[in-house]
BALOBA-1460 file (C-alpha; in Angstrom, 3 decimals):
// residues 334
<rec num="1" residu="m" x="46.725" y="151.494" z="182.437"/>
<rec num="2" residu="g" x="49.076" y="154.382" z="181.426"/>
<rec num="3" residu="l" x="46.723" y="155.729" z="178.728"/>
<rec num="4" residu="t" x="43.798" y="155.667" z="181.140"/>
<rec num="5" residu="g" x="45.760" y="157.573" z="183.768"/>
<rec num="6" residu="w" x="46.895" y="160.129" z="181.195"/>
<rec num="7" residu="a" x="43.307" y="160.647" z="179.953"/>
<rec num="8" residu="i" x="42.141" y="161.233" z="183.538"/>
<rec num="9" residu="y" x="44.952" y="163.688" z="184.044"/>
<rec num="10" residu="e" x="44.157" y="165.705" z="180.892"/>
<rec num="11" residu="t" x="40.426" y="165.742" z="181.682"/>
<rec num="12" residu="a" x="41.107" y="167.036" z="185.183"/>
<rec num="13" residu="c" x="43.365" y="169.761" z="183.789"/>
<rec num="14" residu="q" x="40.691" y="170.888" z="181.323"/>
<rec num="15" residu="l" x="38.023" y="171.015" z="184.027"/>
<rec num="16" residu="v" x="40.230" y="173.116" z="186.250"/>
<rec num="17" residu="g" x="41.061" y="175.387" z="183.301"/>
<rec num="18" residu="e" x="37.366" y="175.914" z="182.579"/>
<rec num="19" residu="m" x="36.704" y="176.724" z="186.220"/>
<rec num="20" residu="g" x="39.170" y="179.520" z="185.978"/>
<rec num="21" residu="s" x="41.626" y="180.605" z="188.600"/>
<rec num="22" residu="t" x="42.640" y="183.937" z="190.067"/>
<rec num="23" residu="s" x="46.196" y="182.590" z="190.510"/>
<rec num="24" residu="s" x="48.230" y="181.018" z="187.744"/>
<rec num="25" residu="k" x="50.638" y="179.848" z="190.427"/>
<rec num="26" residu="g" x="47.866" y="177.864" z="192.153"/>
<rec num="27" residu="h" x="46.854" y="176.401" z="188.818"/>
<rec num="28" residu="l" x="50.389" y="175.210" z="188.140"/>
<rec num="29" residu="h" x="50.600" y="173.741" z="191.646"/>
<rec num="30" residu="f" x="47.374" y="171.822" z="191.080"/>
<rec num="31" residu="n" x="48.669" y="170.436" z="187.770"/>
<rec num="32" residu="a" x="51.931" y="169.358" z="189.354"/>
<rec num="33" residu="t" x="50.160" y="167.626" z="192.234"/>
<rec num="34" residu="l" x="47.769" y="165.888" z="189.873"/>
<rec num="35" residu="f" x="50.671" y="164.740" z="187.703"/>
<rec num="36" residu="q" x="52.390" y="163.264" z="190.758"/>
<rec num="37" residu="y" x="49.272" y="161.314" z="191.640"/>
<rec num="38" residu="f" x="49.074" y="160.183" z="188.031"/>
<rec num="39" residu="i" x="52.636" y="158.836" z="188.194"/>
<rec num="40" residu="l" x="51.988" y="157.209" z="191.573"/>
<rec num="41" residu="f" x="48.787" y="155.424" z="190.523"/>
<rec num="42" residu="t" x="50.302" y="154.417" z="187.171"/>
<rec num="43" residu="l" x="53.256" y="152.764" z="188.922"/>
<rec num="44" residu="l" x="50.890" y="151.133" z="191.404"/>
<rec num="45" residu="g" x="48.745" y="149.817" z="188.533"/>
<rec num="46" residu="i" x="51.805" y="148.428" z="186.773"/>
<rec num="47" residu="l" x="52.895" y="146.710" z="189.997"/>
<rec num="48" residu="i" x="49.459" y="145.156" z="190.568"/>
<rec num="49" residu="s" x="49.206" y="144.069" z="186.922"/>
<rec num="50" residu="s" x="52.643" y="142.458" z="187.092"/>
<rec num="51" residu="a" x="51.724" y="140.581" z="190.270"/>
<rec num="52" residu="m" x="48.471" y="139.339" z="188.734"/>
<rec num="53" residu="h" x="50.268" y="138.331" z="185.543"/>
<rec num="54" residu="f" x="52.876" y="136.410" z="187.537"/>
<rec num="55" residu="y" x="50.176" y="134.652" z="189.574"/>
<rec num="56" residu="l" x="48.059" y="133.689" z="186.571"/>
<rec num="57" residu="t" x="51.103" y="132.544" z="184.628"/>
<rec num="58" residu="k" x="52.189" y="130.315" z="187.486"/>
<rec num="59" residu="k" x="48.664" y="128.981" z="188.025"/>
<rec num="60" residu="i" x="47.751" y="128.304" z="184.375"/>
<rec num="61" residu="i" x="50.899" y="128.138" z="182.278"/>
<rec num="62" residu="a" x="53.053" y="126.131" z="184.701"/>
<rec num="63" residu="p" x="50.724" y="123.046" z="184.770"/>
<rec num="64" residu="v" x="50.462" y="123.200" z="180.986"/>
<rec num="65" residu="r" x="54.238" y="123.201" z="180.731"/>
<rec num="66" residu="e" x="54.362" y="120.185" z="183.052"/>
<rec num="67" residu="l" x="51.876" y="118.394" z="180.791"/>
<rec num="68" residu="i" x="53.989" y="119.189" z="177.734"/>
<rec num="69" residu="q" x="57.127" y="117.898" z="179.450"/>
<rec num="70" residu="s" x="55.304" y="114.755" z="180.578"/>
<rec num="71" residu="t" x="54.070" y="114.019" z="177.043"/>
<rec num="72" residu="k" x="57.632" y="114.420" z="175.753"/>
<rec num="73" residu="i" x="58.738" y="111.743" z="178.238"/>
<rec num="74" residu="l" x="55.851" y="109.517" z="177.132"/>
<rec num="75" residu="k" x="56.924" y="109.861" z="173.483"/>
<rec num="76" residu="t" x="60.256" y="108.231" z="174.386"/>
<rec num="77" residu="g" x="58.440" y="105.080" z="175.509"/>
<rec num="78" residu="v" x="58.807" y="105.754" z="179.242"/>
<rec num="79" residu="y" x="55.737" y="106.208" z="181.425"/>
<rec num="80" residu="p" x="56.105" y="109.485" z="183.375"/>
<rec num="81" residu="e" x="55.327" y="109.926" z="187.043"/>
<rec num="82" residu="p" x="51.805" y="111.203" z="187.855"/>
<rec num="83" residu="l" x="51.451" y="114.973" z="187.897"/>
<rec num="84" residu="t" x="50.181" y="116.837" z="190.950"/>
<rec num="85" residu="p" x="46.992" y="118.819" z="190.168"/>
<rec num="86" residu="q" x="46.885" y="122.403" z="191.394"/>
<rec num="87" residu="g" x="43.549" y="123.703" z="192.653"/>
<rec num="88" residu="s" x="40.201" y="122.471" z="191.386"/>
<rec num="89" residu="g" x="39.648" y="124.186" z="188.028"/>
<rec num="90" residu="e" x="39.671" y="122.916" z="184.458"/>
<rec num="91" residu="i" x="43.481" y="122.616" z="184.387"/>
<rec num="92" residu="a" x="43.418" y="120.439" z="187.512"/>
<rec num="93" residu="e" x="40.721" y="118.258" z="185.936"/>
<rec num="94" residu="l" x="42.844" y="117.934" z="182.792"/>
<rec num="95" residu="v" x="45.816" y="116.807" z="184.892"/>
<rec num="96" residu="l" x="43.688" y="114.205" z="186.692"/>
<rec num="97" residu="q" x="42.380" y="112.834" z="183.392"/>
<rec num="98" residu="y" x="45.913" y="112.726" z="182.002"/>
<rec num="99" residu="n" x="47.145" y="110.790" z="185.050"/>
<rec num="100" residu="e" x="44.290" y="108.292" z="184.623"/>
<rec num="101" residu="l" x="45.150" y="107.890" z="180.928"/>
<rec num="102" residu="i" x="48.803" y="107.176" z="181.740"/>
<rec num="103" residu="k" x="47.745" y="104.664" z="184.399"/>
<rec num="104" residu="r" x="45.488" y="102.784" z="181.972"/>
<rec num="105" residu="l" x="48.099" y="102.782" z="179.219"/>
<rec num="106" residu="k" x="50.660" y="101.419" z="181.653"/>
<rec num="107" residu="n" x="48.298" y="98.691" z="182.885"/>
<rec num="108" residu="k" x="47.405" y="97.691" z="179.317"/>
<rec num="109" residu="d" x="51.068" y="97.531" z="178.391"/>
<rec num="110" residu="e" x="51.823" y="95.339" z="181.410"/>
<rec num="111" residu="e" x="48.878" y="93.062" z="180.574"/>
<rec num="112" residu="r" x="50.035" y="92.755" z="176.969"/>
<rec num="113" residu="q" x="53.570" y="91.939" z="178.066"/>
<rec num="114" residu="k" x="52.327" y="89.333" z="180.520"/>
<rec num="115" residu="l" x="50.054" y="87.832" z="177.856"/>
<rec num="116" residu="l" x="52.996" y="87.457" z="175.474"/>
<rec num="117" residu="e" x="55.072" y="85.858" z="178.222"/>
<rec num="118" residu="d" x="52.217" y="83.481" z="179.110"/>
<rec num="119" residu="i" x="51.632" y="82.490" z="175.483"/>
<rec num="120" residu="s" x="55.344" y="81.868" z="175.043"/>
<rec num="121" residu="h" x="55.427" y="79.742" z="178.195"/>
<rec num="122" residu="e" x="52.329" y="77.735" z="177.267"/>
<rec num="123" residu="l" x="53.560" y="77.016" z="173.739"/>
<rec num="124" residu="r" x="57.103" y="76.173" z="174.750"/>
<rec num="125" residu="t" x="56.383" y="72.793" z="176.407"/>
<rec num="126" residu="p" x="54.452" y="71.042" z="173.588"/>
<rec num="127" residu="t" x="56.658" y="72.483" z="170.844"/>
<rec num="128" residu="s" x="59.829" y="71.447" z="172.722"/>
<rec num="129" residu="n" x="58.497" y="67.915" z="173.190"/>
<rec num="130" residu="i" x="57.542" y="67.548" z="169.539"/>
<rec num="131" residu="k" x="60.864" y="69.002" z="168.388"/>
<rec num="132" residu="g" x="62.840" y="66.737" z="170.733"/>
<rec num="133" residu="y" x="61.099" y="63.539" z="169.637"/>
<rec num="134" residu="l" x="61.343" y="64.411" z="165.929"/>
<rec num="135" residu="y" x="65.059" y="65.171" z="166.274"/>
<rec num="136" residu="a" x="65.649" y="61.871" z="168.065"/>
<rec num="137" residu="l" x="63.757" y="60.017" z="165.318"/>
<rec num="138" residu="k" x="65.772" y="61.780" z="162.643"/>
<rec num="139" residu="e" x="69.079" y="60.925" z="164.304"/>
<rec num="140" residu="g" x="68.017" y="57.326" z="164.850"/>
<rec num="141" residu="d" x="68.313" y="57.593" z="168.626"/>
<rec num="142" residu="i" x="64.819" y="56.164" z="169.062"/>
<rec num="143" residu="t" x="62.543" y="53.978" z="166.986"/>
<rec num="144" residu="g" x="59.061" y="55.116" z="166.219"/>
<rec num="145" residu="d" x="56.168" y="52.950" z="167.328"/>
<rec num="146" residu="r" x="52.431" y="53.365" z="167.669"/>
<rec num="147" residu="e" x="52.697" y="54.627" z="171.247"/>
<rec num="148" residu="l" x="55.267" y="57.289" z="170.325"/>
<rec num="149" residu="f" x="53.318" y="58.514" z="167.338"/>
<rec num="150" residu="q" x="50.178" y="58.678" z="169.473"/>
<rec num="151" residu="s" x="52.076" y="60.788" z="172.006"/>
<rec num="152" residu="l" x="53.286" y="63.140" z="169.270"/>
<rec num="153" residu="h" x="49.740" y="63.379" z="167.908"/>
<rec num="154" residu="d" x="48.410" y="64.216" z="171.364"/>
<rec num="155" residu="q" x="51.041" y="66.938" z="171.766"/>
<rec num="156" residu="a" x="50.100" y="68.387" z="168.367"/>
<rec num="157" residu="e" x="46.399" y="68.291" z="169.294"/>
<rec num="158" residu="q" x="47.189" y="70.015" z="172.573"/>
<rec num="159" residu="l" x="49.127" y="72.701" z="170.728"/>
<rec num="160" residu="t" x="46.361" y="73.173" z="168.163"/>
<rec num="161" residu="g" x="43.717" y="73.347" z="170.874"/>
<rec num="162" residu="l" x="45.677" y="75.974" z="172.789"/>
<rec num="163" residu="i" x="46.097" y="78.133" z="169.683"/>
<rec num="164" residu="e" x="42.379" y="77.814" z="168.909"/>
<rec num="165" residu="q" x="41.513" y="78.864" z="172.467"/>
<rec num="166" residu="i" x="43.798" y="81.893" z="172.235"/>
<rec num="167" residu="d" x="42.118" y="82.869" z="168.981"/>
<rec num="168" residu="y" x="38.684" y="82.242" z="170.513"/>
<rec num="169" residu="v" x="39.255" y="84.461" z="173.535"/>
<rec num="170" residu="q" x="40.689" y="87.229" z="171.337"/>
<rec num="171" residu="t" x="37.655" y="87.045" z="169.052"/>
<rec num="172" residu="w" x="35.195" y="87.421" z="171.911"/>
<rec num="173" residu="a" x="37.291" y="90.161" z="173.564"/>
<rec num="174" residu="v" x="36.467" y="92.560" z="170.719"/>
<rec num="175" residu="k" x="33.021" y="91.242" z="169.848"/>
<rec num="176" residu="e" x="29.629" y="92.546" z="170.812"/>
<rec num="177" residu="v" x="26.802" y="90.114" z="170.190"/>
<rec num="178" residu="s" x="24.403" y="91.683" z="167.719"/>
<rec num="179" residu="y" x="20.748" y="90.756" z="167.499"/>
<rec num="180" residu="d" x="21.464" y="88.924" z="164.241"/>
<rec num="181" residu="d" x="23.707" y="86.502" z="166.169"/>
<rec num="182" residu="r" x="21.079" y="85.698" z="168.795"/>
<rec num="183" residu="e" x="18.319" y="83.135" z="168.993"/>
<rec num="184" residu="w" x="15.581" y="82.335" z="171.461"/>
<rec num="185" residu="i" x="16.164" y="79.319" z="173.699"/>
<rec num="186" residu="d" x="14.634" y="78.129" z="176.948"/>
<rec num="187" residu="s" x="16.984" y="78.567" z="179.919"/>
<rec num="188" residu="r" x="16.476" y="74.992" z="181.158"/>
<rec num="189" residu="s" x="17.056" y="73.527" z="177.694"/>
<rec num="190" residu="l" x="20.286" y="75.501" z="177.465"/>
<rec num="191" residu="v" x="21.624" y="73.905" z="180.671"/>
<rec num="192" residu="e" x="20.363" y="70.412" z="179.833"/>
<rec num="193" residu="d" x="22.070" y="70.526" z="176.430"/>
<rec num="194" residu="c" x="25.371" y="71.297" z="178.161"/>
<rec num="195" residu="l" x="24.929" y="68.591" z="180.785"/>
<rec num="196" residu="r" x="24.488" y="65.962" z="178.064"/>
<rec num="197" residu="l" x="28.091" y="66.596" z="177.045"/>
<rec num="198" residu="f" x="29.194" y="65.622" z="180.563"/>
<rec num="199" residu="a" x="26.798" y="62.705" z="181.070"/>
<rec num="200" residu="w" x="29.435" y="59.958" z="180.763"/>
<rec num="201" residu="r" x="31.924" y="61.858" z="182.930"/>
<rec num="202" residu="l" x="29.337" y="62.573" z="185.609"/>
<rec num="203" residu="q" x="28.377" y="58.916" z="185.666"/>
<rec num="204" residu="e" x="31.984" y="57.663" z="185.795"/>
<rec num="205" residu="e" x="32.934" y="60.029" z="188.604"/>
<rec num="206" residu="k" x="29.591" y="59.491" z="190.377"/>
<rec num="207" residu="v" x="28.891" y="63.204" z="190.654"/>
<rec num="208" residu="p" x="25.262" y="64.081" z="191.458"/>
<rec num="209" residu="v" x="23.761" y="67.176" z="189.849"/>
<rec num="210" residu="d" x="21.065" y="69.223" z="191.574"/>
<rec num="211" residu="l" x="19.291" y="71.065" z="188.732"/>
<rec num="212" residu="r" x="16.823" y="73.809" z="189.632"/>
<rec num="213" residu="v" x="16.409" y="76.120" z="186.668"/>
<rec num="214" residu="e" x="13.418" y="78.387" z="186.182"/>
<rec num="215" residu="e" x="12.219" y="78.146" z="182.582"/>
<rec num="216" residu="v" x="12.557" y="81.550" z="180.957"/>
<rec num="217" residu="p" x="13.128" y="82.312" z="177.250"/>
<rec num="218" residu="l" x="16.563" y="83.828" z="176.665"/>
<rec num="219" residu="y" x="17.675" y="85.757" z="173.578"/>
<rec num="220" residu="v" x="21.361" y="84.855" z="173.371"/>
<rec num="221" residu="h" x="24.183" y="83.603" z="171.194"/>
<rec num="222" residu="i" x="23.429" y="79.920" z="171.822"/>
<rec num="223" residu="n" x="26.857" y="78.491" z="170.961"/>
<rec num="224" residu="g" x="28.499" y="81.200" z="173.036"/>
<rec num="225" residu="l" x="26.379" y="80.464" z="176.122"/>
<rec num="226" residu="h" x="26.934" y="76.731" z="175.626"/>
<rec num="227" residu="q" x="30.657" y="77.483" z="175.793"/>
<rec num="228" residu="v" x="30.249" y="79.528" z="178.977"/>
<rec num="229" residu="l" x="28.239" y="76.876" z="180.825"/>
<rec num="230" residu="s" x="30.464" y="74.052" z="179.563"/>
<rec num="231" residu="n" x="33.648" y="75.805" z="180.656"/>
<rec num="232" residu="i" x="32.320" y="76.459" z="184.154"/>
<rec num="233" residu="i" x="30.903" y="72.941" z="184.575"/>
<rec num="234" residu="d" x="34.221" y="71.499" z="183.368"/>
<rec num="235" residu="n" x="36.006" y="73.742" z="185.860"/>
<rec num="236" residu="a" x="33.721" y="72.523" z="188.676"/>
<rec num="237" residu="l" x="34.421" y="68.882" z="187.797"/>
<rec num="238" residu="r" x="38.152" y="69.345" z="187.260"/>
<rec num="239" residu="y" x="38.782" y="70.929" z="190.653"/>
<rec num="240" residu="r" x="36.062" y="69.131" z="192.607"/>
<rec num="241" residu="v" x="36.898" y="67.862" z="196.093"/>
<rec num="242" residu="g" x="34.750" y="66.027" z="198.605"/>
<rec num="243" residu="s" x="31.626" y="63.997" z="197.987"/>
<rec num="244" residu="e" x="29.154" y="66.806" z="197.343"/>
<rec num="245" residu="g" x="27.728" y="67.186" z="193.854"/>
<rec num="246" residu="i" x="27.222" y="70.203" z="191.622"/>
<rec num="247" residu="k" x="24.247" y="72.490" z="192.095"/>
<rec num="248" residu="i" x="22.967" y="74.410" z="189.075"/>
<rec num="249" residu="t" x="20.193" y="76.967" z="189.479"/>
<rec num="250" residu="g" x="18.624" y="79.602" z="187.293"/>
<rec num="251" residu="k" x="16.125" y="82.286" z="188.212"/>
<rec num="252" residu="k" x="14.665" y="85.509" z="186.942"/>
<rec num="253" residu="e" x="15.304" y="88.651" z="188.976"/>
<rec num="254" residu="a" x="13.642" y="91.818" z="187.640"/>
<rec num="255" residu="a" x="15.119" y="92.439" z="184.176"/>
<rec num="256" residu="r" x="17.924" y="89.918" z="184.648"/>
<rec num="257" residu="y" x="18.388" y="86.160" z="184.546"/>
<rec num="258" residu="i" x="20.982" y="84.613" z="186.839"/>
<rec num="259" residu="f" x="22.584" y="81.186" z="186.424"/>
<rec num="260" residu="s" x="24.431" y="79.774" z="189.422"/>
<rec num="261" residu="i" x="26.878" y="76.858" z="189.227"/>
<rec num="262" residu="q" x="28.027" y="75.793" z="192.658"/>
<rec num="263" residu="g" x="30.452" y="73.106" z="193.781"/>
<rec num="264" residu="e" x="33.198" y="72.231" z="196.231"/>
<rec num="265" residu="g" x="36.875" y="72.735" z="195.500"/>
<rec num="266" residu="e" x="40.150" y="73.775" z="197.018"/>
<rec num="267" residu="p" x="39.974" y="77.126" z="198.856"/>
<rec num="268" residu="i" x="40.735" y="80.179" z="196.734"/>
<rec num="269" residu="p" x="42.471" y="83.008" z="198.627"/>
<rec num="270" residu="a" x="40.407" y="86.197" z="198.715"/>
<rec num="271" residu="e" x="43.109" y="88.174" z="196.926"/>
<rec num="272" residu="e" x="43.135" y="85.591" z="194.113"/>
<rec num="273" residu="q" x="39.396" y="85.419" z="193.452"/>
<rec num="274" residu="a" x="39.243" y="88.452" z="191.157"/>
<rec num="275" residu="r" x="42.043" y="86.988" z="189.022"/>
<rec num="276" residu="v" x="40.512" y="83.597" z="188.208"/>
<rec num="277" residu="f" x="39.084" y="85.112" z="185.000"/>
<rec num="278" residu="d" x="42.496" y="86.349" z="183.800"/>
<rec num="279" residu="r" x="44.009" y="84.642" z="180.776"/>
<rec num="280" residu="f" x="46.369" y="81.775" z="181.632"/>
<rec num="281" residu="y" x="45.818" y="82.349" z="185.327"/>
<rec num="282" residu="r" x="45.876" y="79.374" z="187.677"/>
<rec num="283" residu="v" x="45.386" y="79.518" z="191.433"/>
<rec num="284" residu="e" x="48.201" y="76.998" z="191.735"/>
<rec num="285" residu="q" x="50.888" y="78.063" z="189.306"/>
<rec num="286" residu="s" x="52.559" y="74.653" z="189.623"/>
<rec num="287" residu="r" x="49.620" y="72.860" z="187.998"/>
<rec num="288" residu="n" x="50.360" y="71.491" z="184.561"/>
<rec num="289" residu="r" x="47.828" y="71.406" z="181.758"/>
<rec num="290" residu="d" x="46.864" y="67.791" z="182.512"/>
<rec num="291" residu="t" x="45.484" y="68.768" z="185.914"/>
<rec num="292" residu="g" x="44.951" y="72.498" z="185.642"/>
<rec num="293" residu="g" x="43.800" y="73.116" z="182.083"/>
<rec num="294" residu="s" x="45.112" y="75.838" z="179.791"/>
<rec num="295" residu="g" x="44.016" y="78.667" z="182.056"/>
<rec num="296" residu="l" x="41.783" y="80.079" z="179.304"/>
<rec num="297" residu="g" x="38.381" y="78.502" z="180.009"/>
<rec num="298" residu="l" x="37.133" y="81.090" z="182.478"/>
<rec num="299" residu="a" x="38.698" y="83.941" z="180.482"/>
<rec num="300" residu="i" x="36.725" y="82.827" z="177.418"/>
<rec num="301" residu="a" x="33.541" y="82.559" z="179.494"/>
<rec num="302" residu="k" x="34.086" y="86.071" z="180.869"/>
<rec num="303" residu="e" x="34.490" y="87.577" z="177.400"/>
<rec num="304" residu="i" x="31.374" y="85.854" z="176.050"/>
<rec num="305" residu="v" x="29.210" y="87.011" z="178.953"/>
<rec num="306" residu="s" x="30.582" y="90.562" z="178.633"/>
<rec num="307" residu="a" x="29.713" y="90.516" z="174.917"/>
<rec num="308" residu="h" x="26.091" y="89.919" z="176.023"/>
<rec num="309" residu="q" x="26.332" y="92.997" z="178.306"/>
<rec num="310" residu="g" x="26.215" y="90.564" z="181.213"/>
<rec num="311" residu="e" x="28.460" y="89.795" z="184.161"/>
<rec num="312" residu="l" x="30.372" y="86.704" z="185.287"/>
<rec num="313" residu="s" x="31.483" y="86.644" z="188.910"/>
<rec num="314" residu="l" x="32.696" y="84.299" z="191.624"/>
<rec num="315" residu="q" x="31.483" y="84.001" z="195.187"/>
<rec num="316" residu="s" x="33.739" y="81.828" z="197.302"/>
<rec num="317" residu="d" x="33.380" y="80.720" z="200.903"/>
<rec num="318" residu="g" x="36.104" y="78.323" z="201.919"/>
<rec num="319" residu="h" x="35.673" y="75.133" z="199.876"/>
<rec num="320" residu="l" x="32.356" y="76.218" z="198.369"/>
<rec num="321" residu="h" x="32.595" y="78.123" z="195.078"/>
<rec num="322" residu="n" x="29.657" y="79.705" z="193.287"/>
<rec num="323" residu="f" x="29.930" y="81.076" z="189.746"/>
<rec num="324" residu="l" x="27.193" y="83.556" z="188.830"/>
<rec num="325" residu="i" x="26.227" y="84.341" z="185.224"/>
<rec num="326" residu="t" x="24.020" y="87.427" z="185.040"/>
<rec num="327" residu="l" x="22.340" y="88.201" z="181.705"/>
<rec num="328" residu="p" x="19.970" y="91.028" z="180.725"/>
<rec num="329" residu="l" x="16.527" y="89.792" z="179.702"/>
<rec num="330" residu="e" x="14.932" y="90.632" z="176.368"/>
<rec num="331" residu="t" x="11.167" y="90.846" z="175.827"/>
<rec num="332" residu="k" x="9.865" y="88.217" z="173.443"/>
<rec num="333" residu="s" x="7.285" y="89.627" z="171.081"/>
<rec num="334" residu="e" x="4.294" y="87.451" z="170.281"/>
């Protein structure tokens, strides 16, 4: 700014000198006046530049400094408070994305902590029982018999099954079903194969099944889908109330195939419905594993369906619960 003003001043002086002047006094007066204006405009330019620099520094540098300070807090293992975005430019967008990242990291950390607590809780009961009985046998406080050993075996089987389910849900959580893992199977055959596993139970409990499945070839991981259907059918039988049976339908809709497994059960509060697919989640936390299962069946089913790029959802209306399995359809080449 100063160099520009000085160049203008010198140029003006030269022009006036070339024009000539009958009075050297007038020429000196002109130069003095021009120099005053030069000083005035230079100071004004410096003032404006300083104001602009202050504004831009506050607008751009300040949010960046807040981000730096926030990341320093994050490095200590503490989740910082969300930052307030200023304006609507790229810096504001960066702040919004950073806030979203912190939110997701915090949620994941809370989920991981809860998962560890749930696993610890679920494993504690069978391991404590086994440990207690074995200690009593060792000390001679009790005498082993066939019934006791059967009970210990059942506890060990329960523990093994729980560990296998945890491993199973973790495997599917990070898996995407490739085409090499898939096979063609008819949709009705898929459901009928699963129902055969429950034939004796359905007969003993006198549960009618209304089966209405449109026959469509599906390209899926067969064992995985068997697991999904079996888990949901088992869930429908386990929590069934009333005299109504189970209704299973399947139909093609555009480029999707939708299975529906519907049955009566205890009401599920609206705020709880989205959580039924969480690991170890039970609507009634007081249920034990004998009546309420491990709390992993629906979580496993959710992961398997997601690995097929599908969706598993629940529609609930009072006592009537409807689980929907939505799968993308593949075209079968001739």
